C-alpha positions as CSV (number, residue, x, y, z in Angstrom):
1,M,7.9,3.1,-9.7
2,G,7.8,0.1,-12.1
3,L,7.0,-3.5,-11.8
4,F,9.8,-6.1,-11.0
5,D,10.2,-9.7,-10.0
6,R,11.7,-10.6,-6.6
7,V,14.7,-12.9,-6.5
8,S,13.8,-15.1,-3.6
9,D,16.8,-17.3,-3.1
10,F,19.8,-15.0,-3.1
11,E,21.5,-13.2,-0.2
12,A,24.7,-11.2,0.0
13,T,26.8,-9.3,2.5
14,C,27.2,-5.6,1.9
15,P,30.9,-4.9,1.1
16,R,30.6,-1.5,2.8
17,C,28.9,-2.2,6.2
18,G,28.6,-6.0,6.4
19,A,24.8,-6.0,6.6
20,K,22.7,-8.8,5.1
21,V,21.1,-7.8,1.8
22,S,18.3,-10.1,0.6
23,D,15.7,-8.1,-1.1
24,F,17.0,-8.5,-4.7
25,Q,14.9,-7.6,-7.7
26,T,15.2,-8.2,-11.5
27,K,13.5,-7.0,-14.7
28,D,15.0,-9.7,-16.9
29,F,11.5,-11.0,-17.8
30,D,8.2,-9.2,-18.4
31,P,8.0,-8.1,-14.7
32,C,4.8,-9.1,-13.0
33,Q,5.7,-9.1,-9.3
34,R,6.4,-12.8,-9.0
35,E,9.2,-14.6,-7.1
36,V,12.0,-16.1,-9.3
37,S,15.3,-17.9,-8.6
38,F,18.6,-16.2,-9.2
39,R,19.4,-19.2,-11.5
40,D,16.7,-18.1,-13.9
41,V,17.9,-14.5,-14.4
42,D,21.0,-12.8,-15.7
43,N,21.0,-9.6,-13.7
44,F,19.6,-8.7,-10.3
45,Y,20.1,-5.8,-7.8
46,A,19.3,-4.3,-4.4
47,S,20.2,-1.5,-2.1
48,C,21.7,-2.3,1.3
49,P,19.0,-1.6,3.9
50,E,21.6,-0.2,6.3
51,C,23.9,2.0,4.3
52,G,22.2,2.4,0.9
53,L,25.0,0.9,-1.2
54,W,23.6,-0.3,-4.6
55,L,24.6,-3.9,-5.3
56,E,24.1,-5.3,-8.8
57,F,25.0,-8.9,-9.9
58,R,25.4,-10.1,-13.5
59,L,25.8,-13.7,-14.7
60,N,29.2,-14.5,-16.2
61,R,28.2,-15.8,-19.7
62,V,31.0,-18.3,-19.8
63,A,29.6,-20.0,-16.7
64,R,26.0,-20.1,-18.0
65,E,25.8,-23.9,-17.6
66,R,26.7,-24.1,-13.9
67,L,24.4,-21.4,-12.5
68,A,25.8,-21.4,-9.0
69,V,26.1,-18.4,-6.7
70,E,29.8,-18.2,-7.6
71,D,28.9,-17.7,-11.3
72,Y,27.5,-14.2,-10.6
73,G,29.9,-11.3,-10.2
74,L,29.3,-7.9,-8.5
75,V,29.3,-5.5,-11.4
76,D,28.1,-2.3,-9.8
77,E,28.2,-0.9,-6.3
78,H,27.4,2.7,-5.7
79,D,25.6,4.9,-3.2
80,K,22.0,5.4,-4.2
81,R,21.3,8.0,-1.4
């Protein structure tokens, strides 16, 4: 198990079961277990606490200047169990 940074200000709804997913992580920087904003990273991910679906978000490079929640797209969702 490696180090990661926690994305503290992002929450999503699981597309499979509708549960709240809020424990997102990133390894965009040299990970040192700090809290970072989703606005400071390009990629972050988590597993749904209810059904285990993997959710990964990646910043759309065209939208790099706005850095709003809408600028991130779900690029991967798969079952990690």
